Backbone bond lengths (Angstrom), bond angles and torsions (degrees), N, CA, C in turn:
res aa  C-N    CA-C-N  psi(-1)  N-CA   C-N-CA  omega(-1)  CA-C   N-CA-C  phi
1 X - - - 1.462 - - 1.534 108.62 -
2 X 1.312 116.17 128.29 1.462 120.77 -176.46 1.527 111.45 -76.55
3 X 1.331 115.42 154.20 1.463 121.60 179.33 1.521 108.66 -147.55
4 X 1.329 116.08 146.55 1.462 119.57 178.26 1.517 110.45 -70.17
5 X 1.325 116.43 160.25 1.457 120.88 -178.47 1.532 111.63 -64.57
6 X 1.344 116.40 -33.81 1.466 119.48 179.64 1.519 111.86 -67.09
7 X 1.325 117.35 -46.72 1.461 119.87 178.25 1.524 111.04 -66.63
8 X 1.324 115.94 -39.08 1.457 119.93 178.74 1.532 110.92 -58.70
9 X 1.325 115.82 -47.34 1.465 121.07 -179.99 1.520 110.91 -61.16
10 X 1.316 116.76 -43.00 1.462 120.08 -177.10 1.537 111.54 -72.09
11 X 1.318 117.76 -33.05 1.459 118.49 173.68 1.521 110.64 -65.70
12 X 1.327 116.94 -37.46 1.465 119.68 174.27 1.525 110.83 -57.70
13 X 1.323 116.90 -37.38 1.463 121.42 -177.91 1.522 112.52 -72.15
14 X 1.341 117.54 -24.58 1.468 120.56 -178.52 1.520 112.86 -98.03
15 X 1.333 117.42 -9.67 1.458 122.17 179.28 1.523 110.17 -105.04
16 X 1.324 115.80 162.84 1.448 120.96 174.13 1.512 111.03 -80.74
17 X 1.318 117.89 178.38 1.466 121.50 -176.22 1.524 113.94 -62.24
18 X 1.337 117.56 -21.47 1.458 120.61 178.90 1.527 112.52 -94.52
19 X 1.334 116.32 5.47 1.460 120.29 175.87 1.512 115.34 84.41
20 X 1.334 117.49 13.31 1.462 120.53 176.52 1.533 109.59 -109.30
21 X 1.325 115.44 166.94 1.458 121.37 -173.44 1.529 110.40 -114.58
22 X 1.317 116.73 129.94 1.464 122.04 170.89 1.527 105.54 -135.46
23 X 1.298 113.02 86.21 1.463 123.33 -169.41 1.527 109.13 -105.72
24 X 1.328 117.27 134.31 1.453 120.58 173.68 1.526 108.00 -95.18
25 X 1.327 115.58 128.72 1.464 122.15 -178.89 1.519 109.68 -97.85
26 X 1.348 115.27 121.14 1.460 120.66 -179.97 1.533 108.67 -135.35
27 X 1.329 116.13 37.13 1.469 120.37 -179.06 1.527 111.70 -98.20
28 X 1.327 117.90 12.95 1.459 122.58 -177.94 1.532 110.19 -66.43
29 X 1.326 115.29 141.65 1.464 119.79 -179.71 1.521 111.76 -133.62
30 X 1.320 120.09 -86.55 1.461 122.01 -173.42 1.519 115.29 -49.59
31 X 1.350 118.46 -59.95 1.463 119.34 179.94 1.528 113.17 -61.61
32 X 1.344 117.06 -36.50 1.463 120.14 178.69 1.521 110.56 -67.18
33 X 1.318 116.64 -39.96 1.465 120.35 178.44 1.533 110.36 -61.99
34 X 1.336 115.58 -40.20 1.465 119.27 178.68 1.532 110.75 -66.36
35 X 1.332 116.53 -39.39 1.465 119.57 177.76 1.525 111.02 -63.91
36 X 1.325 116.61 -41.75 1.456 119.89 177.98 1.518 110.89 -61.75
37 X 1.335 116.64 -36.51 1.451 120.23 -178.61 1.520 113.15 -65.76
38 X 1.344 116.56 -30.21 1.466 119.94 -177.09 1.525 113.73 -104.22
39 X 1.350 117.42 -23.77 1.468 120.17 -171.41 1.529 114.41 -116.34
40 X 1.329 116.96 -20.41 1.461 119.00 -173.22 1.520 111.96 -92.46
41 X 1.316 117.46 137.47 1.468 119.89 174.91 1.531 112.34 -63.79
42 X 1.347 117.06 -21.02 1.463 120.79 -175.06 1.540 113.68 -92.25
43 X 1.361 118.67 -10.36 1.457 120.29 -177.69 1.505 112.42 86.65
44 X 1.358 116.64 -165.54 1.466 120.40 -171.37 1.524 114.01 -125.68
45 X 1.304 118.61 32.51 1.459 120.77 178.15 1.532 110.40 -71.88
46 X 1.326 116.04 165.59 1.462 120.03 175.62 1.527 111.00 -57.32
47 X 1.317 115.37 -40.53 1.464 119.94 -179.10 1.534 111.09 -63.63
48 X 1.331 116.48 -39.00 1.458 120.32 178.46 1.521 111.30 -66.20
49 X 1.327 116.13 -41.88 1.466 121.66 179.17 1.530 110.11 -63.05
50 X 1.327 116.43 -45.50 1.462 120.15 179.33 1.520 111.14 -64.91
51 X 1.315 117.52 -41.25 1.462 121.08 179.80 1.524 111.32 -61.56
52 X 1.327 116.86 -43.24 1.462 121.06 177.79 1.530 110.63 -60.78
53 X 1.322 116.95 -46.40 1.459 120.47 -177.52 1.531 111.47 -67.31
54 X 1.309 116.94 -37.37 1.469 119.57 175.90 1.518 110.71 -59.72
55 X 1.331 116.83 -43.30 1.463 120.10 179.92 1.523 110.91 -64.51
56 X 1.341 116.62 -43.88 1.470 120.14 179.24 1.523 110.31 -60.44
57 X 1.323 116.46 -47.55 1.470 120.55 -177.56 1.520 110.81 -65.06
58 X 1.318 117.60 -45.32 1.464 121.05 -176.90 1.526 112.12 -59.80
59 X 1.326 116.01 -39.90 1.461 119.30 -176.27 1.527 113.40 -85.88
60 X 1.338 117.87 -32.58 1.465 119.80 -172.55 1.523 114.11 -98.76
61 X 1.324 117.88 -26.46 1.467 119.91 -176.36 1.525 113.85 -54.09
62 X 1.346 119.77 -37.60 1.463 118.57 -179.98 1.525 114.29 -60.64
63 X 1.339 117.92 -18.14 1.465 121.02 179.13 1.523 112.30 -101.76
64 X 1.339 117.93 9.28 1.462 121.29 -175.57 1.523 111.31 -114.59
65 X 1.328 114.83 164.29 1.464 120.02 169.70 1.522 110.45 -90.74
66 X 1.326 117.40 -22.82 1.466 121.54 179.08 1.519 108.57 -163.79
67 X 1.323 115.54 164.53 1.456 122.64 177.05 1.525 108.10 -125.82
68 X 1.340 115.72 135.81 1.460 122.09 176.16 1.520 109.07 -102.63
69 X 1.350 116.60 120.94 1.454 122.21 -177.59 1.523 110.60 -130.58
70 X 1.327 115.59 165.33 1.459 121.34 176.98 1.524 109.82 -100.26
71 X 1.348 117.42 154.80 1.466 119.26 -177.91 1.519 114.07 -76.25
72 X 1.345 117.73 -22.66 1.466 118.44 -174.38 1.525 113.60 -76.07
73 X 1.332 117.37 -45.10 1.464 118.87 -169.52 1.520 114.95 -120.70
74 X 1.349 118.57 -1.57 1.459 116.03 -171.66 1.518 116.73 -144.00
75 X 1.321 119.96 -41.86 1.467 120.49 -167.58 1.531 112.01 -58.68
76 X 1.311 117.11 -59.77 1.466 119.82 -178.80 1.524 111.30 -68.03
77 X 1.327 116.00 -37.52 1.463 120.12 -178.53 1.526 111.37 -61.05
78 X 1.326 116.86 -43.84 1.467 120.58 -177.50 1.527 112.05 -73.48
79 X 1.325 117.03 -28.56 1.465 119.77 174.40 1.524 109.76 -71.80
80 X 1.324 116.22 -46.06 1.464 120.84 -173.59 1.522 112.86 -64.31
81 X 1.338 117.10 -37.42 1.465 118.28 -175.75 1.527 113.34 -95.10
82 X 1.340 117.38 2.41 1.446 120.65 176.44 1.514 115.09 86.42
83 X 1.340 118.30 0.95 1.463 119.68 176.19 1.522 110.88 -61.19
84 X 1.315 115.70 -36.01 1.456 122.67 179.77 1.524 109.12 -89.54
85 X 1.345 118.73 113.64 1.470 120.00 -178.62 1.527 111.78 -63.57
86 X 1.311 115.91 144.17 1.456 120.14 -178.86 1.512 114.00 -67.91
87 X 1.335 117.95 -20.09 1.460 120.86 -178.59 1.522 112.81 -99.70
88 X 1.329 117.42 13.98 1.463 122.29 178.56 1.520 109.14 -111.43
89 X 1.319 116.98 135.81 1.456 120.77 -179.68 1.513 112.65 -62.40
90 X 1.327 116.48 143.34 1.461 122.66 179.09 1.522 109.51 -118.71
91 X 1.327 116.44 121.89 1.462 123.28 173.68 1.518 106.87 -112.56
92 X 1.332 116.87 134.61 1.456 120.36 -176.32 1.531 109.60 -120.80
93 X 1.319 115.44 135.43 1.465 121.31 -178.58 1.523 110.93 -73.00
94 X 1.310 114.90 137.58 1.457 121.61 172.50 1.525 109.93 -91.56
95 X 1.332 115.68 -26.67 1.469 121.66 -177.26 1.518 111.14 -83.53
96 X 1.329 114.79 165.11 1.462 120.46 179.29 1.520 112.31 -88.88
97 X 1.325 117.27 4.48 1.455 121.32 172.97 1.510 113.78 101.50
98 X 1.332 114.38 168.63 1.456 121.05 175.48 1.525 109.63 -64.71
99 X 1.316 116.00 137.86 1.463 118.62 177.34 1.522 110.83 -73.29
100 X 1.349 116.71 -29.17 1.448 119.94 -174.92 1.516 112.44 67.99
101 X 1.322 116.85 12.06 1.462 122.79 -174.39 1.523 109.22 -122.63
102 X 1.343 118.89 114.88 1.464 120.27 -179.34 1.519 113.51 -63.60
103 X 1.332 117.56 -15.85 1.464 120.31 177.74 1.524 111.93 -87.31
104 X 1.316 117.25 -5.35 1.469 120.56 -175.04 1.520 109.84 -137.06
105 X 1.333 116.43 82.05 1.467 121.55 -179.78 1.525 109.40 -97.78
106 X 1.308 116.05 56.76 1.463 120.18 -178.85 1.519 110.16 -109.25
107 X 1.314 114.56 148.02 1.457 120.95 177.29 1.516 108.69 -96.20
108 X 1.328 116.35 115.94 1.456 120.39 177.29 1.508 110.88 -107.92
109 X 1.330 116.50 148.62 1.454 121.60 175.16 1.524 108.96 -108.69
110 X 1.319 116.36 147.31 1.458 120.55 -179.31 1.524 109.21 -66.46
111 X 1.318 115.94 125.28 1.463 120.91 -178.49 1.530 110.20 -64.73
112 X 1.297 115.99 137.26 1.469 123.51 178.09 1.531 113.02 68.18
113 X 1.330 117.62 16.38 1.461 121.62 175.62 1.516 108.41 -114.84
114 X 1.329 118.33 157.45 1.460 120.82 -175.29 1.522 111.05 -159.62
115 X 1.317 115.60 169.02 1.460 120.90 173.42 1.522 109.87 -61.33
116 X 1.333 117.25 -42.57 1.469 120.50 -179.80 1.526 111.16 -58.20
117 X 1.332 117.73 -44.81 1.461 120.52 -179.03 1.529 110.96 -68.07
118 X 1.321 116.62 -32.42 1.463 120.34 176.45 1.523 110.37 -61.48
119 X 1.323 116.34 -42.66 1.460 121.01 177.44 1.524 110.60 -66.44
120 X 1.328 116.29 -43.36 1.465 120.56 -176.79 1.526 112.34 -62.57
121 X 1.354 117.37 -30.15 1.467 118.16 -179.37 1.520 112.21 -82.88
122 X 1.336 117.70 -2.09 1.455 120.70 175.30 1.507 115.26 96.08
123 X 1.327 118.04 14.15 1.460 121.02 -179.22 1.521 111.38 -73.71
124 X 1.329 115.09 161.57 1.462 121.61 -178.80 1.519 112.78 -109.22
125 X 1.331 118.13 -1.41 1.455 120.15 179.84 1.513 111.71 -164.77
126 X 1.333 114.85 155.45 1.463 123.59 176.13 1.522 107.66 -114.63
127 X 1.345 117.45 133.24 1.454 121.05 175.96 1.519 109.82 -119.39
128 X 1.351 116.61 137.81 1.456 119.94 173.68 1.519 110.00 -132.00
129 X 1.324 115.60 126.53 1.459 122.41 171.86 1.522 108.36 -82.92
130 X 1.337 116.46 140.82 1.457 121.27 -177.86 1.520 109.58 -142.18
131 X 1.321 116.88 116.85 1.464 119.28 170.13 1.526 107.85 -73.49
132 X 1.344 115.70 127.17 1.475 117.81 -170.81 1.521 111.16 -153.48
133 X 1.321 114.10 138.57 1.469 122.93 167.56 1.525 106.44 -138.76
134 X 1.330 118.04 129.58 1.471 120.28 -174.10 1.522 114.21 -58.19
135 X 1.333 117.22 -27.73 1.468 119.91 -178.34 1.535 113.54 -100.56
136 X 1.298 118.15 4.51 1.461 120.64 -178.00 1.527 110.99 -72.45
137 X 1.328 118.24 149.78 1.471 120.67 177.78 1.529 112.73 -58.39
138 X 1.343 117.18 -27.52 1.462 121.34 -177.75 1.531 112.47 -87.39
139 X 1.325 118.22 2.36 1.474 120.78 -172.27 1.525 112.36 -58.19
140 X 1.330 117.58 -47.01 1.470 120.29 -177.17 1.525 111.26 -63.69
141 X 1.321 116.18 -39.87 1.473 120.10 179.14 1.533 110.51 -63.29
142 X 1.313 116.87 -42.07 1.465 120.22 -178.04 1.531 111.02 -73.78
143 X 1.312 117.40 -31.56 1.460 120.22 173.00 1.534 110.13 -63.59
144 X 1.333 116.06 -37.28 1.460 120.14 176.73 1.513 112.09 -63.36
145 X 1.325 116.84 -37.36 1.464 120.71 177.77 1.530 110.38 -65.57
146 X 1.319 116.91 -42.04 1.464 120.58 177.46 1.527 110.36 -59.42
147 X 1.321 116.52 -45.04 1.468 120.59 179.78 1.521 111.82 -61.62
148 X 1.328 116.44 -40.49 1.463 120.32 -179.34 1.532 110.94 -65.18
149 X 1.335 116.72 -46.18 1.463 119.75 179.77 1.525 110.05 -65.23
150 X 1.329 116.70 -39.75 1.465 120.12 178.08 1.522 111.01 -61.03
151 X 1.323 116.64 -38.65 1.468 120.96 178.63 1.526 110.74 -64.67
152 X 1.326 116.94 -42.53 1.466 120.86 177.93 1.526 110.84 -64.22
153 X 1.345 116.66 -40.29 1.470 119.98 179.49 1.523 110.85 -65.99
154 X 1.338 116.92 -36.73 1.466 120.12 177.03 1.525 110.43 -66.37
155 X 1.330 116.55 -38.90 1.464 120.96 179.89 1.517 111.49 -60.29
156 X 1.344 116.04 -39.72 1.465 120.40 -176.19 1.528 112.86 -102.76
157 X 1.324 117.41 9.54 1.472 122.24 175.51 1.526 112.99 54.30
158 X 1.329 116.73 48.50 1.457 120.98 178.55 1.525 108.52 -126.14
159 X 1.327 118.98 134.99 1.462 121.02 -177.86 1.529 112.77 -62.54
160 X 1.321 114.44 143.78 1.460 123.27 -178.78 1.528 108.93 -108.11
161 X 1.338 116.07 111.76 1.458 122.83 175.07 1.536 107.50 -97.92
162 X 1.325 117.73 118.44 1.468 121.08 -178.78 1.516 109.98 -108.07
163 X 1.335 116.09 134.24 1.465 123.03 -179.58 1.531 110.10 -119.45
164 X 1.336 118.89 88.24 1.469 119.97 176.52 1.528 110.42 -78.67
165 X 1.328 116.50 134.63 1.458 122.04 174.65 1.526 108.37 -116.12
166 X 1.315 116.16 126.90 1.462 121.13 -175.12 1.522 111.52 -84.47
167 X 1.321 115.49 163.24 1.465 122.22 174.20 1.520 107.87 -156.21
168 X 1.330 116.87 166.56 1.457 121.07 -179.83 1.519 109.49 -72.16
169 X 1.318 116.21 124.22 1.461 120.39 -175.35 1.526 112.08 -67.39
170 X 1.325 117.25 -35.80 1.460 120.27 -175.90 1.528 112.88 -82.99
171 X 1.334 116.28 -14.27 1.459 119.66 -179.39 1.522 108.56 -157.61
172 X 1.337 116.86 99.95 1.459 120.62 -176.32 1.524 112.39 -67.25
173 X 1.348 117.44 -9.47 1.448 120.42 178.92 1.528 111.95 -78.85
174 X 1.355 116.87 -9.56 1.457 120.85 -176.48 1.526 110.40 -114.16
175 X 1.329 116.98 150.84 1.468 118.36 170.72 1.523 109.91 -69.48
176 X 1.300 115.82 165.07 1.456 120.81 179.24 1.530 109.65 -64.37
177 X 1.347 118.35 128.82 1.475 119.87 177.87 1.524 111.10 -59.22
178 X 1.335 117.75 143.59 1.469 120.53 -177.14 1.517 113.58 -54.25
179 X 1.319 117.68 -36.72 1.455 120.30 -177.07 1.524 113.19 -69.91
180 X 1.343 117.50 -18.30 1.465 121.15 179.33 1.528 113.08 -98.30
181 X 1.305 116.41 -16.14 1.467 120.60 -169.95 1.533 112.45 -56.17
182 X 1.307 116.70 -50.52 1.465 120.33 -177.25 1.523 110.91 -59.21
183 X 1.304 116.52 -47.72 1.465 120.66 -178.46 1.523 111.43 -60.79
184 X 1.327 116.62 -45.03 1.466 120.55 -175.65 1.527 111.24 -69.86
185 X 1.335 118.27 -44.97 1.464 121.17 -179.15 1.527 110.38 -60.80
186 X 1.316 117.14 -41.22 1.463 120.54 -177.42 1.528 111.25 -75.06
187 X 1.327 117.52 -41.00 1.462 119.46 177.92 1.526 110.97 -66.37
188 X 1.326 116.89 -33.51 1.462 120.67 175.83 1.522 110.58 -60.11
189 X 1.319 117.15 -43.64 1.467 120.57 177.71 1.528 110.80 -61.53
190 X 1.307 116.87 -43.40 1.470 120.59 -179.67 1.533 111.91 -60.62
191 X 1.325 115.66 -37.17 1.465 119.32 -174.40 1.525 113.42 -84.83
192 X 1.330 116.75 -39.15 1.465 119.51 -170.77 1.516 114.08 -90.32
193 X 1.309 117.79 -36.54 1.462 120.33 -176.69 1.529 112.55 -57.02
194 X 1.347 119.75 -44.21 1.468 119.29 -178.46 1.529 114.59 -65.67
195 X 1.338 118.13 -7.77 1.457 121.01 -179.10 1.526 112.57 -79.54
196 X 1.342 116.91 -2.49 1.461 119.66 177.24 1.504 114.66 123.44
197 X 1.325 117.18 17.04 1.467 121.94 179.11 1.534 109.03 -76.70
198 X 1.314 116.84 140.96 1.468 121.46 177.54 1.521 112.80 -98.88
199 X 1.334 116.77 -39.84 1.464 122.33 176.69 1.528 107.54 -135.63
200 X 1.333 116.39 130.32 1.463 121.39 178.29 1.518 109.44 -96.23
201 X 1.317 116.62 123.97 1.466 122.41 173.16 1.524 106.56 -96.57
202 X 1.330 116.49 102.46 1.461 121.00 -166.12 1.524 112.87 -107.55
203 X 1.329 114.55 149.71 1.454 121.11 168.35 1.532 109.30 -72.12
204 X 1.322 116.77 151.64 1.460 119.50 173.01 1.526 107.25 -63.24
205 X 1.332 118.62 128.97 1.462 120.00 -169.96 1.523 115.70 -75.65
206 X 1.330 117.75 0.84 1.462 121.91 179.35 1.520 108.76 -126.58
207 X 1.327 116.64 138.41 1.462 120.88 172.00 1.520 107.42 -78.64
208 X 1.327 116.37 101.12 1.464 119.94 -171.94 1.528 111.97 -70.80
209 X 1.324 118.14 -18.47 1.460 120.09 176.27 1.525 111.36 -71.84
210 X 1.336 116.22 -23.04 1.463 121.00 179.65 1.522 112.82 -103.08
211 X 1.341 116.88 -19.45 1.463 121.30 -176.85 1.530 109.51 -132.64
212 X 1.351 118.01 103.01 1.466 120.71 -177.18 1.531 114.79 -85.70
213 X 1.330 117.95 -8.74 1.465 121.28 -174.03 1.530 110.61 -76.23
214 X 1.336 117.66 111.09 1.458 121.10 -177.78 1.525 112.44 -69.21
215 X 1.313 118.45 -19.98 1.465 120.15 174.65 1.523 110.53 -66.53
216 X 1.323 116.06 -37.19 1.464 120.60 176.15 1.526 109.61 -70.10
217 X 1.326 117.52 -38.61 1.469 120.53 175.39 1.528 110.09 -56.29
218 X 1.345 114.89 -48.57 1.470 119.96 -175.93 1.531 110.82 -64.48
219 X 1.306 116.69 -41.36 1.461 120.44 179.65 1.524 110.61 -62.17
220 X 1.336 117.00 -41.50 1.459 121.05 179.53 1.525 111.13 -66.67
221 X 1.333 117.17 -40.68 1.465 120.43 179.03 1.528 111.36 -67.00
222 X 1.315 117.57 -36.84 1.468 120.38 175.67 1.527 110.68 -64.23
223 X 1.329 115.93 -37.29 1.466 119.64 177.10 1.524 110.73 -65.66
224 X 1.338 116.37 -38.29 1.461 120.00 177.31 1.528 110.72 -65.71
225 X 1.323 117.52 -40.55 1.464 121.00 176.58 1.524 110.97 -59.84
226 X 1.308 116.70 -41.81 1.466 120.88 178.94 1.534 111.42 -66.89
227 X 1.331 116.18 -34.38 1.464 120.39 -176.82 1.521 113.03 -77.79
228 X 1.344 117.24 -27.28 1.463 121.23 -177.30 1.520 110.01 -92.66
229 X 1.308 116.71 123.02 1.459 121.07 178.71 1.525 112.24 -76.79
230 X 1.323 117.04 -11.20 1.461 121.65 -176.97 1.524 108.97 -122.83
231 X 1.333 118.52 166.23 1.470 120.20 176.89 1.524 111.19 -59.83
232 X 1.331 115.74 146.12 1.465 119.47 175.88 1.522 110.57 -126.00
233 X 1.327 114.28 146.42 1.455 121.73 177.40 1.522 108.10 -121.85
234 X 1.315 115.94 155.04 1.458 121.57 -173.56 1.519 111.12 -97.53
235 X 1.333 116.59 131.13 1.464 121.00 173.04 1.525 109.24 -88.17
236 X 1.330 116.35 158.04 1.468 118.75 -173.53 1.525 113.64 -92.13
237 X 1.329 118.01 -24.00 1.469 122.45 173.17 1.523 114.00 54.85
238 X 1.338 116.82 27.02 1.452 119.42 173.85 1.514 115.99 77.95
239 X 1.346 118.45 6.67 1.468 119.04 177.69 1.522 109.15 -72.42
240 X 1.322 116.47 167.53 1.455 120.20 179.08 1.520 109.95 -66.14
241 X 1.327 116.02 158.53 1.460 120.21 179.04 1.527 111.08 -60.78
242 X 1.320 116.93 -40.28 1.458 120.82 -178.31 1.531 110.87 -63.70
243 X 1.335 116.94 -43.16 1.464 120.70 177.52 1.519 110.65 -66.15
244 X 1.322 116.23 -41.18 1.464 119.83 -179.02 1.525 110.98 -63.15
245 X 1.310 118.18 -40.97 1.459 120.79 178.89 1.527 111.13 -60.08
246 X 1.319 117.35 -39.76 1.468 120.59 176.63 1.530 110.36 -63.64
247 X 1.346 116.28 -42.97 1.459 120.20 179.18 1.528 111.12 -63.87
248 X 1.332 116.39 -42.14 1.457 120.87 -177.69 1.525 110.93 -64.58
249 X 1.311 116.84 -42.53 1.469 120.16 179.18 1.526 110.55 -59.07
250 X 1.324 116.01 -47.80 1.465 119.82 -179.45 1.525 110.64 -66.12
251 X 1.337 116.60 -44.70 1.467 120.46 -177.61 1.519 111.71 -61.60
252 X 1.332 117.21 -45.43 1.467 120.06 -178.64 1.535 111.31 -68.28
253 X 1.309 117.22 -36.85 1.462 119.65 175.46 1.526 111.15 -63.52
254 X 1.335 115.87 -25.64 1.461 121.28 -177.86 1.531 113.30 -97.63
255 X 1.340 117.58 6.12 1.460 119.38 173.48 1.509 116.93 117.70
256 X 1.333 119.55 0.65 1.466 120.63 176.49 1.528 109.62 -69.39
257 X 1.329 115.85 153.69 1.467 121.66 -177.64 1.515 113.19 -103.81
258 X 1.335 117.14 12.04 1.451 119.55 178.04 1.507 112.85 138.90
259 X 1.340 115.43 -153.12 1.462 121.27 -172.94 1.524 111.05 -140.14
260 X 1.339 113.95 157.02 1.461 123.41 160.86 1.519 104.58 -124.05
261 X 1.321 116.82 98.21 1.460 121.98 -169.80 1.518 111.18 -106.43
262 X 1.322 115.58 131.07 1.453 120.39 179.14 1.513 112.57 -115.48
263 X 1.327 115.29 -100.38 1.466 120.93 -171.44 1.522 113.38 -61.66
264 X 1.333 118.52 -28.34 1.466 119.92 178.75 1.516 111.42 -58.64
265 X 1.326 116.43 -24.97 1.461 121.15 -178.47 1.529 111.72 -94.10
266 X 1.344 117.88 -42.52 1.467 118.80 -167.04 1.530 115.87 -125.04
267 X 1.333 119.82 7.74 1.471 120.10 -169.69 1.535 113.69 -61.80
268 X 1.340 118.19 -31.56 1.467 119.10 -179.60 1.522 112.52 -64.03
269 X 1.329 116.68 -23.79 1.465 120.43 -178.82 1.528 112.44 -62.70
270 X 1.322 117.26 -24.60 1.468 121.58 -176.61 1.523 111.49 -63.41
271 X 1.323 117.41 -32.21 1.462 120.86 -173.04 1.525 113.84 -91.16
272 X 1.323 117.64 -1.08 1.467 121.23 -171.16 1.526 112.25 -101.79
273 X 1.323 115.83 155.58 1.459 119.42 170.52 1.524 108.47 -70.33
274 X 1.316 116.69 168.07 1.464 120.66 -170.29 1.517 112.64 -58.85
275 X 1.320 117.75 -45.48 1.465 120.31 -178.47 1.527 111.52 -64.36
276 X 1.337 116.12 -45.83 1.468 120.08 179.72 1.520 110.76 -66.35
277 X 1.311 116.09 -36.33 1.475 120.96 178.56 1.517 110.83 -60.43
278 X 1.302 116.64 -47.17 1.462 119.83 -178.93 1.525 111.55 -66.31
279 X 1.322 117.35 -36.64 1.460 120.15 175.87 1.524 110.93 -64.09
280 X 1.332 116.40 -41.30 1.465 120.39 178.22 1.528 111.24 -63.97
281 X 1.325 116.59 -45.40 1.466 120.39 -175.85 1.526 112.20 -67.60
282 X 1.320 117.46 -41.98 1.464 118.72 -178.47 1.523 112.10 -77.45
283 X 1.333 116.88 -12.77 1.453 121.72 176.32 1.519 111.40 -103.19
284 X 1.321 115.67 -88.98 1.465 121.35 -175.77 1.527 112.22 -61.55
285 X 1.329 117.45 -44.86 1.463 119.65 -178.31 1.516 112.32 -60.68
286 X 1.320 116.61 -46.31 1.465 121.06 179.65 1.526 111.07 -63.62
287 X 1.328 116.70 -42.24 1.466 120.51 179.18 1.530 110.82 -62.96
288 X 1.327 116.91 -38.54 1.461 119.80 177.62 1.529 110.98 -63.56
289 X 1.322 116.35 -43.87 1.457 119.53 -179.39 1.521 110.76 -66.14
290 X 1.310 116.83 -38.10 1.462 120.69 176.33 1.528 111.24 -63.08
291 X 1.323 116.64 -38.35 1.457 120.27 177.17 1.509 112.09 -62.71
292 X 1.331 116.87 -42.67 1.464 121.06 177.45 1.522 110.76 -66.02
293 X 1.332 116.27 -41.16 1.468 120.26 178.52 1.529 110.71 -58.31
294 X 1.310 116.40 -47.78 1.463 120.27 -178.35 1.522 111.12 -61.76
295 X 1.320 116.82 -41.78 1.461 121.18 -179.36 1.525 110.99 -65.91
296 X 1.320 116.54 -43.95 1.467 120.28 -179.09 1.527 111.48 -66.67
297 X 1.326 116.45 -40.39 1.461 119.47 178.58 1.526 111.62 -67.07
298 X 1.313 115.74 -35.56 1.459 120.15 -177.59 1.522 112.78 -75.82
299 X 1.343 117.04 -41.04 1.459 120.51 -168.97 1.528 114.90 -116.54
300 X 1.334 118.37 -18.76 1.457 120.63 -173.88 1.521 113.48 -69.54
301 X 1.329 115.51 153.90 1.469 121.42 176.71 1.528 108.74 -86.13
302 X 1.323 119.53 119.87 1.468 121.10 179.51 1.528 111.45 -60.93
303 X 1.325 116.13 143.69 1.468 118.53 178.13 1.520 111.23 -63.08
304 X 1.322 116.84 -21.18 1.470 120.86 179.55 1.525 112.72 -71.99
305 X 1.330 117.07 -10.34 1.463 119.43 172.97 1.522 111.40 -81.54
306 X 1.315 116.27 -15.44 1.466 121.16 179.43 1.525 110.81 -104.17
307 X 1.326 116.51 -43.27 1.461 121.78 -178.79 1.527 110.36 -101.79
308 X 1.320 115.17 138.78 1.466 121.01 174.31 1.522 109.29 -90.00
309 X 1.319 116.95 141.10 1.453 119.09 174.49 1.527 109.01 -63.93
310 X 1.322 118.10 145.49 1.469 120.80 -176.50 1.532 112.07 -59.54
311 X 1.314 115.79 137.13 1.465 121.23 173.15 1.521 107.93 -93.38
312 X 1.331 116.41 117.28 1.452 120.95 -169.78 1.523 111.52 -116.33
313 X 1.320 116.09 135.14 1.455 121.20 169.40 1.531 107.59 -91.88
314 X 1.329 116.55 172.67 1.463 119.28 -177.40 1.531 113.30 -73.54
315 X 1.312 117.13 -9.72 1.472 119.18 175.59 1.532 110.82 -110.39
316 X 1.352 116.25 25.50 1.460 119.54 -176.34 1.531 112.87 -57.87
317 X 1.311 116.13 -32.65 1.470 121.54 -173.90 1.531 111.77 -73.30
318 X 1.315 117.23 -15.83 1.475 119.89 -178.77 1.511 110.55 -64.40
319 X 1.328 116.57 -41.98 1.453 120.36 -178.11 1.511 112.90 -82.59
């Protein structure tokens, strides 16, 4: 599959040397703010949220291929103060984040933010979260949003990472039933990826709390690999680190290209005072990220197996 030189370069910046992704996700907002309000000794102010994210980035970024941040409380702040290393890929969210509310499965975009501004600040990727069900009445509208963002990313030659989150079509107040999860996650990939997505950030296609058989996990992940025309990485969805490691091993063996891991790596830090938080992040958090890195490098499918490096003539720059 062909790719422009700009997207190719930026994917190199977000992947490790072997072409796989081990990205730490720290773009959480609404649900994280609520957790800070009830669990953190520091409260839930903007300053507290930024301070937490700076600590996570400073300690974990050295073990990652890229960091995913939000524009409101972290992306520019972590670049400006040096928390974000200059040699680590930066992906910035276009969306306003997960609502964390089963009554509100809407996709919001950050006001006054854009793909163009993401490029201007020096980022290497754009991420958008999308609540989606293939049979939902809103499906066509949300597919249109994906196409629009993909068009903007193509205009500015920046990779588009899409994160679809499923929900029950007949009742948005409920999570997706386990028996439907595999079908919906895979059909979502079939429908959305061809709209211009470069990397799919996918849910694990099996509800592991209801299905313990790892052979079924592997079969479902292989089906997802077949359904996605582009590389896919696994999101952690708040499961424990131990469960996530099992999912990552199976997913990468079945064709995944890595991870975008959030709370599975750093969620305990939210409840700690600043000193204890930093000790946790530079110890347990860093070790967890290193474990994911090793697994992704060992078993993940390099993005270069899906995308061909650009073939350039000597007048390539003219066009």
